[in-house]
C-alpha positions as CSV (number, residue, x, y, z in Angstrom):
1,X,99.7,101.2,105.0
2,X,98.7,98.3,102.9
3,X,96.4,96.9,105.6
4,X,94.8,100.4,106.0
5,X,94.1,100.6,102.2
6,X,92.8,97.1,102.2
7,X,90.4,97.7,105.1
8,X,89.3,101.1,103.8
9,X,88.9,99.7,100.2
10,X,86.7,96.9,101.5
11,X,84.6,99.3,103.5
12,X,84.2,101.4,100.4
13,X,83.0,98.5,98.3
14,X,80.4,97.6,101.1
15,X,79.4,101.2,101.2
16,X,78.8,101.0,97.4
17,X,76.2,98.4,98.1
18,X,74.4,100.8,100.6
19,X,74.9,103.6,98.0
20,X,72.7,101.6,95.6
21,X,69.7,102.5,97.7
22,X,70.8,106.0,99.0
23,X,70.8,108.9,96.6
24,X,73.5,110.8,98.5
25,X,76.1,108.0,97.7
26,X,76.8,107.0,94.1
27,X,76.9,103.3,94.9
28,X,79.0,101.9,92.0
29,X,81.4,104.8,92.0
30,X,81.9,104.3,95.7
31,X,82.5,100.7,95.2
32,X,85.0,101.4,92.4
33,X,86.9,103.7,94.8
34,X,87.4,100.6,97.0
35,X,88.8,98.7,94.0
36,X,91.1,101.6,93.3
37,X,92.4,101.5,97.0
38,X,93.1,97.8,96.7
39,X,95.1,98.5,93.6
40,X,97.1,101.3,95.3
41,X,98.5,98.8,97.8
42,X,102.0,97.6,97.1
43,X,100.9,94.1,97.0
44,X,98.2,94.1,94.2
45,X,99.7,94.9,90.8
46,X,98.3,98.0,89.2
47,X,95.9,97.0,86.3
48,X,94.9,100.3,84.8
49,X,92.8,98.6,82.1
50,X,90.8,96.8,84.8
51,X,90.4,100.0,86.7
52,X,89.5,102.1,83.6
53,X,86.9,99.6,82.5
54,X,85.3,99.3,86.0
55,X,85.4,103.1,86.3
56,X,83.6,103.5,82.9
57,X,81.0,101.0,84.0
58,X,80.4,102.7,87.4
59,X,80.1,106.1,85.8
60,X,77.8,104.8,83.1
61,X,75.5,103.2,85.7
62,X,75.5,106.4,87.9
63,X,74.5,108.5,84.9
64,X,71.7,106.3,83.6
65,X,70.3,106.2,87.2
66,X,68.8,109.6,86.5
67,X,67.5,108.6,83.1
68,X,65.8,105.3,83.7
69,X,62.8,106.5,85.8
70,X,61.9,109.0,82.9
71,X,62.4,106.2,80.4
72,X,60.0,104.0,82.4
73,X,57.5,106.7,82.3
74,X,57.7,107.0,78.6
75,X,57.6,103.2,78.1
76,X,54.3,103.0,80.0
77,X,52.6,105.5,77.8
78,X,53.6,108.7,79.5
79,X,53.8,111.9,77.5
80,X,56.5,114.5,77.5
81,X,54.7,116.1,80.5
82,X,54.9,112.9,82.4
83,X,58.6,112.4,81.6
84,X,59.4,116.0,82.7
85,X,57.2,115.5,85.8
86,X,59.2,112.4,86.6
87,X,62.5,114.1,86.3
88,X,61.2,117.2,88.3
89,X,59.7,115.0,90.8
90,X,63.0,113.2,91.3
91,X,64.8,116.4,91.9
92,X,62.2,117.9,94.2
93,X,61.7,114.6,96.0
94,X,65.4,114.3,96.8
95,X,65.6,117.8,98.0
96,X,62.7,117.7,100.3
97,X,62.2,114.0,101.2
98,X,65.9,112.7,101.0
99,X,66.2,109.1,100.2
100,X,62.4,108.5,100.3
101,X,62.1,111.2,97.7
102,X,64.0,109.0,95.2
103,X,61.0,106.7,95.2
104,X,58.1,109.0,95.7
105,X,59.4,111.9,93.7
106,X,59.4,110.4,90.2
107,X,56.2,108.6,90.9
108,X,54.3,111.7,91.9
109,X,55.9,113.9,89.3
110,X,54.9,111.6,86.5
111,X,51.4,111.4,87.9
112,X,51.1,115.2,88.2
113,X,52.7,115.8,84.9
114,X,50.2,113.5,83.2
115,X,47.3,115.0,85.0
116,X,48.4,118.6,84.0
117,X,48.7,117.3,80.4
118,X,45.3,115.6,80.4
119,X,43.1,116.6,83.2
120,X,40.6,113.8,83.0
121,X,42.8,110.8,82.3
122,X,43.8,109.6,85.7
123,X,44.3,105.9,84.5
124,X,47.0,107.1,82.0
125,X,48.5,109.3,84.7
126,X,48.7,106.3,87.2
127,X,50.1,104.0,84.4
128,X,52.9,106.5,83.7
129,X,53.7,106.8,87.4
130,X,53.9,103.0,87.8
131,X,56.3,103.1,84.8
132,X,58.4,105.6,86.7
133,X,58.4,103.4,89.7
134,X,59.4,100.3,87.7
135,X,62.2,102.5,86.2
136,X,63.4,103.3,89.7
137,X,63.4,99.6,90.6
138,X,65.3,98.8,87.5
139,X,68.0,101.5,88.1
140,X,68.3,100.4,91.8
141,X,68.7,96.8,90.7
142,X,71.4,97.7,88.2
143,X,73.4,99.7,90.8
144,X,73.0,97.0,93.3
145,X,74.2,94.3,90.8
146,X,77.2,96.3,89.8
147,X,78.1,97.1,93.4
148,X,77.8,93.5,94.5
149,X,80.0,92.5,91.5
150,X,82.6,95.1,92.6
151,X,82.6,93.4,96.1
152,X,83.2,90.1,94.3
153,X,86.0,91.5,92.3
154,X,87.5,93.0,95.4
155,X,87.3,89.7,97.4
156,X,88.7,87.8,94.3
157,X,91.7,90.0,94.1
158,X,92.2,90.0,97.9
159,X,92.0,86.1,97.9
160,X,94.6,86.0,95.2
161,X,97.1,88.0,97.2
162,X,95.9,87.2,100.7
163,X,99.2,85.5,101.7
164,X,101.2,88.7,100.9
165,X,98.9,90.8,103.0
166,X,99.4,88.8,106.3
């Protein structure tokens, strides 16, 4: 059973990396599930503090993933209409375009929101849309970084107890 949990846990941590790019998988949370499975083996001692901290980090990153594109819009001079458009574009983009909608949705939503707010200022609308895209890149980078870190933690723990597994 320990080998099964080890393999499944490792696959989940790898899936966490993939989930950093796909909106249907919460990358860091999926990677954390792999760490949990490793700790559920009879070989690796349960460290509830470690699991609690890594869970808190993964939930935090998962939550701010939906906020950062709107923040990017605002930082690049977008109005409330651009921020709302970015969030609405994210939701609509994911619903109709799937993973591609995660990139295109906030960009177009911020652009359209700014155009609705100020019909003539396409430069401002484009700047806000670029801010939304940069926010997307930042949130994806954060998810990817945490997910890779979780794989590293998994491998470090496995390496520490590898002789007991085999």
